[in-house]
N, C-alpha and C positions, 0 to 999 in steps of 0.2 A: 504493500500500500504506500502511496506517495505520502511522504512526511511534509506537512505544511508548516514550516517554521516562520518566525517573524520576518526573516530575510526574504523568503519567497513571497509573502503577502505584500511586500513593498515593491514588487516588480512593476516597472513601467511597461504598459502595453499600448498597442495602437489598434484601431478598429480592425476586426477580423481575426486578431490573435486568439488562439485557443486558451481559455482560462482553466478548463477542467474537462476531463474525459472519463471521470470515474462515477458519474451519476449525480453530481451535486446539482442543486437547483439554481437557475439564473437569478441573480440579484439585480440591483439597479444598474442600468446602462449595459446590460448583457442580454444575450439571446441564445437560443438553442438551434443548432443546425447539424443534421446528420448525427444526432446523439451527443454532440459535444457543445459545451458552453463557450461562446465567443464574446470578445469585447465589442461593444457598440460605439465606444468613444475612446479617445486617448486619455490615459490617466494611470492611476495606481490600482493594481489588482488587489481586491479586498475580499477576504474570506470571513464569513460570520456564520457560526454554527454549520448548517448544511447548505449554505448558499454562497455563491461567489459572484462578485460584480466588479464594477470599476468606479473608483472615486475620481471624477474628472479633475484634471489639473485646472487650477484657477485661471479664469480668462474672461473675456467679454461674453455677455449674453448675445446669442445669435438669433435675431428675430425670425419668426415664422408666421406666415399668413394665418390670421385668426387669433393670434395671441392677444390677450388683454394685458396691458402694461401700465405702469405708473411712470410718467415722465416729468421732467422739470424744464421749463422754458429758459433757454440760455441766450437767445438772440431774437430780434424782431426785424422783419422786413416790411415793406409796404403792402405785400399781399400774402405773407406767410410768417410763421414762427418757426424757429429751430428748436427742436426738443431733444434733450438728453434722455435716452431710454436705456443707458448702460451698454449700448452696442458700440462696436468699434468705429461706427460712422454715424453721422447725424441723421435725424429723422425730421424732415420738413413737414409742417402741418399747414396746409393751404387753407385760405379763407373759405373755399368751397366745401371744406370738410369739418366745419364747425356749425353748431346749431343757431348761429346768429347771422344776420345780414350785415356784413362788414364792408364799409366803404374803403376804397383804395387809400392807403396811407393812414387808416384809422385803427390799425391792428392793436396798438398799445392800450387802447381804450377797453379792450375786451380781455386780453391776456398780457401780462407784463413779465419781465425777466424775474425769475424766481418763483413764479406761480407753479403749482403742482397740478397736473392734469391726469385724468384717467382716459386712456386711449385704446384703440384697437389697431393692430397691424393689418392693413389691407393687402399689401403685397411686398415682395422683395424680388427685384429683377436680377438678371445675370450679372449686372454691373454693381450689385449690392445697393441699389437705390431703394430706399424704404418709402412706402406710402402709408400714412397713418390717418385715422379719422376720429372725430368726436361725435359723429352723427349716427349714434346707435343707442339703444336702450341702456340707461345707466351710466353712460359716458358723460363726464362733466369735469369742471374745475373742482379740485378738492380744497376745502377750507377747514382750518382748525386741525385738531388731532396731532398725530405724530407719525413720522416716517422712520421705519427701520429697514436697513439693507442687509441682505444675506447673499451668499453666493447663489446664483440662479439654479445651480445644480441641487440645492437643498429645498427648493420649492415644493417638490412632491412630498417631502417628509413633513413639511409644515402643514400641508393639506391632509395627509394621511390617507389610509385606505378607505375608499368610499366617503371621503370627507370627514373621517372620524376625529382627526386631530384638530382641525380648524373649528369644527363644531364644538368640541370640548373647550377650546380656548375662548370662543365667543360666550359660551354659557357660563363658564366659571369666572370670567373677568367682567361680564356684563358690558363688553365693548363691541363696537362695530369694528370689524377687521376685514380688510380686503388685501388679498395676496396677488401681486402682479407676477406674470410669468418671467419678468426680468429680474426678480429677486428683491424688488421693493415692496414693502408691506406698510399699509396705512392702518393706524389704530386710532379710534376715537372713543372717548369715554371720560369718566372721572379720572383726575390726575393719578391717584394712587392705583387705580385699576389699570391705567395705561402703563404705569411703571411695571406692574406685575406681568402684564401681557408682553411687554418688550423684553423683560428678563427671561420670561418663559420661552420666547422665540429664540433668543440667544442660547438658551439651554438646549433646545432642540437642535440648533445648528451644531453645537459643540458635541452633542451625544447622539448624532443622527443614526449611528449603527447600534446603539444600545437596545437591549431587549426590554419589553414592557415599558417603553418610553412614554406612552400615553398616560399610564397610571402614575409614573414618576412625576411627570409634568403636572398632572392634576393635583397630586399631593403637594407639590411645590407651591402651586397657586393657592390652594386652600389654606396652607400654612401662612401665606402672605396676606390673604383676604378672608379672615374668618367670617362666617355668616352671622347675621344679626341675631338669629335665634340662639346661636352658640353663646353670644355675649349675654343674652338674657338668662340662659341656663347658669352661667357662671355667677351672675348676680344673685340668683335664687340660692 
């Protein structure tokens, strides 16, 4: 049997490399082909229990059509805004792709530098030119709250299987939370609750491969934010 020591699990792999041929299950960023588990991205081979996957090397978010992302306005033109969406190239937002009727040269009246916006990626062409829009249900300028950034590769862990992790975060912190596919997360609620939610998200990022992580994060939040009925019980 292959011995998987710490040195082997830190192996750098590229897409298509064989990660395992002994029957292990594919983890994140891995797939099965001809009975063997292969790497789906470039990164570090990662073994956890009976699964093997890849931890992507840190890098820019690569936009995909249909992604919903959180962007920050970094420049303004007479008929468009330039948005930072954590990609290696800018994302222009044209006046035709916002929910307002904007006159030429009047763009700063609607969105200014530093504004945070919720966008959808419409397309990315062969020249890496990005097209984004705010003209869809729920897309808007975000006001108030707090932004937390994580590596985009950890987004799936924040959401959890069938949305289990993000649902638990919202319920236990009583915060509105939106997770962008580019790794930016917006949190809105009471100050203490936002602090707990932000720290919990960083905990998930740091312990993404841990077992029973949802239960651990729930316990962490409940310790930070005891319920009111618990306080009454202590007084009694």
